[in-house]
N, C-alpha and C positions, 0 to 999 in steps of 0.2 A: 505494501498497499504505501503510492507517492505519499510527505505531507510537506507541510511549508515549513518553513524556518520558526510563524508563530506558534505552529505543532512544537517546531525544537526547542522552544526556552518555555515550552508552557512545564508547571511544573505536578501540572497533574497527569498526564501523559501517562507515566510511568500506572499508576492505579485503575485509567483507562484499559491501558491494554491490556490488564493482569483479569479486569474482568471481562475482556473480551476471548481473552483463550481461556480462560477458566470456560463461559460460555459455550465453546469449542472443545470438553473436554483433556484443558487442564497439558495438552500433550509437548513439551518442549520444542519449538520453531513452530508449531502451528497457525504464528503472525509471525511473517515480516513488514518491516518498515522499514522506507529504504531516505533518506534525506538529500538533499542537492550539495552539492560538496562545496559550493561557493556558500552555502547557508551555513555549512560546517564551520568551514573558513569563519566568516565572519563571526559567530560565535565561538568560539574555539571551546573555551573552556567551560561554558553551559555544556558544549556538547558533549566531551567526555565528562559531565556529572548523568547528564539524560541518558547515553551510552548506557552507563555502566550500572543506570538504575532501567533500567530498560532487561539489561541483561540478569538482571536480581530475575523481573518476575519472567525467564522464558522465553523473552523477545527476544525476534531475528533481527539484527540490523545491518542495512544496504548504504552502501553511499552512490547515491545517481549522479550519470555523469561525469564521470573520475575521469582523470588526468586533465579534466579542463582551466586549472589553474596550472603554475609554477609552483608550488607546494602540494601536490597531490598525494605522494608519498609522504611528506612529514607529518599532514593528515591525518589520512590512513592510523599509519604505527602508532599516532596520539590518540586517537579513538579506537580502534583495533575493533572496526564491523565484521563483520561474518561473511559478506560477500561486496560485491563493488559491480558497478554497470558500466562496463566504461563510454568516454563520452567518442561519439558518432566524430 
């Protein structure tokens, strides 16, 4: 599910993700959220804490448009996504 930068900084997102995962059986990896690389880079510290919180509720995370910035590798190393979608 692609989300915007507003969702990336929303403190309620881990709780909502947890509720969605539990609603479909609670299996780890049942929900994958993806955020645009530039949004993550613009909110790097918040992104790291959000990715950590979402990982704790068994939500998979993806960086969309990976490689679109000069610091793509540094961003990925910092937030540790489960997967990336390459920029076109």
